[in-house]
N, C-alpha and C positions, 0 to 999 in steps of 0.2 A: 764166407765168414760174415758174421753179423757185425753191425756197427754199434759202438758204444759212444755216447756223447760224453766222453770222459772229461772234457773241459768243464762240464757243469758240476762235476763232483768235487767236493772239498778234498783237500789232501788226506785227511784222516780216512776217508772212504777208500783210498788206495792202500791203506795200511802205512802211510807215510806221515811223519810228523812235519809241521810247518817249517822247521828249521832245515829240512832237506833242501839242498841247492836246487833251484829251478831247472838248471841244465840236466841234473841227474834225474829229476822227476820226469822231464819230457823225454829223455832217452829210455828210461826204464820201462814205460808202458809198452811200446811196440816191441822192444827187444825181449822182454820177459814173455809177452804173449807168443812170439815166434818160437821161443825156446820151449814153452809149455806144449806147443803143438808139434815140436820137433821139426820145425820148418825154418830154422834160423839161416839155412843156406839159401833160402828163397825169399824170406820176408824179414821184417824187423828193422831194417835200416835202408837208407837210400844209397845204393852202391850199384856199379855196373852189373848187369845180368841178374838183378833182383827185381821182383815185382814190387811196385810201390803205388799206393793210393796216397794222394797228397791233399793237405788242407793249407791253403795260403791265407794268412791273416794280415790285417792292417796293424802295423806296429811290430815291436820286438818282444815276444813273450819271455825272453831271457831277462829283460829289464822290467816288464810288467806282465805278469801272468794273465791279467784280464784281457790282454790283447787277443787271447784265444777266442774270445767271444765276438770279435770283429772279423768274421769270416768273409774273405773276398771271393774265393772260389774253391770248389772241391773237384779233384780229378780222381776218377776211378777207372781202372783198366784203360788208361790212356785217353779217356774222354772227359771233358769238363761236364759234370752233372749238375753243378750249381755255380752260377756266376752272379754274384751280388751286384755287379755293375751293369749287367745286361738288362735291357728293358723287358718287362714282363708282358707276356701276351695273354689274352683271355684264354682260359682253359689250362694254362700251365699249372702244375701241381703246387707251385709256390704261391699261386694266387687264390687257391681254394681255402 
């Protein structure tokens, strides 16, 4: 599956109005995508026996949605693929 940098999109781009509670907006994206793909038994939420790619952020996006722009690390398929706190080595994709 492709990755969408959804945190960079304003709420109206999701078809949501700004008055939609943040908690609802943050849950709707992965759950709706999994349902559209008919994979809700495997994807869409963090639960035992489900596949989950994670984005850890600095701060609480429920209190400040802009915290989603402060990515600490990204985990895909059980491996950390981006670690904002790790020292960068010459030749890393992040340094190009």
